[in-house]
N, C-alpha and C positions, 0 to 999 in steps of 0.2 A: 450226212452233210451237216456242218455246223450252222447255227443261226446266222453267224457273220457271213458265211459263204452264201447262204440263201439271200441275205440282204444285198450283198454285192451283185449277185446274179440278177436280182430284181431291178436294181438301179441300172445296170448295164442294159437290160432288156428295155427299160423305159427310155433311156437315152437313145437307143437304137431306133425304137419306134417313133420317138419324137423327131429324130433326124429324118426318117423316111417320110413321115407325114408332112413335114415342113420343107422338104427338099433341101436339107442341109447335110453337110458332111458330119460324121460322128464327132470330129474335133470341134467344129463350129457349134454343134448342138450342145456338147458337154460344156464348152466355154460359156455359152449363153445361160444354160441352166445353172451352172456353178455360180456365175457372177450375180445372177438375180435370185438366188436362194432356193431354187427348186431341188437341187441335189440335197441340201441340208433338210429341206422339208420332207423329202422322201425318206431320208434316214431317220428323222425324228418321228415320223408318222407311219413307219413301215407296218406296224401291227394292224393298222386300219387300211392303209392304202393297198396293201397286197391282197386284200379280200375284195377289192373293187375290180371292175372290168378295167382292162388296160386303157380303153378309150376314156373312162372316167379319170384315171390317174393322169393321162396326158392333158386332159382339160384342167385338172387341178394344178398341174405343173405350170401351164401357161398362165393361169390366174395368179399364181404366186409370183411369177416373173413380172407380170404386168403391174401388180401391186407394189413391186420393188423397183419400178421404173424401166423394166425391160420392154422393148418394143420389137416385135418380130415383123420385119418388112421383107416381103419377097419381091423380087424384081428380075427382069431378064437382062443378062449382060449382052455385049455385042455379039457373042457367039450363039446367043439364043438359049443358053442354059439358065436355069433358075438359081438364084442366089438369095440368101437371106441374112438377117441379123445386122 
């Protein structure tokens, strides 16, 4: 497997876990992470980030987003499901 493919797989796994952890759809999670710089951060720092635990990477992603103005807000809609961003 090429390094590029490994990096793509890692980013997809991080987005998926971020979505699960914060009760977001994959689409909403990706949009949030992309808009507030976490996707670029993961790509630029792949060499270090992929050696950390997934939980540490998720924490780093949220910190980057918050530093760039992103706020993750979870709330319940009228149907009782959790939404965020």
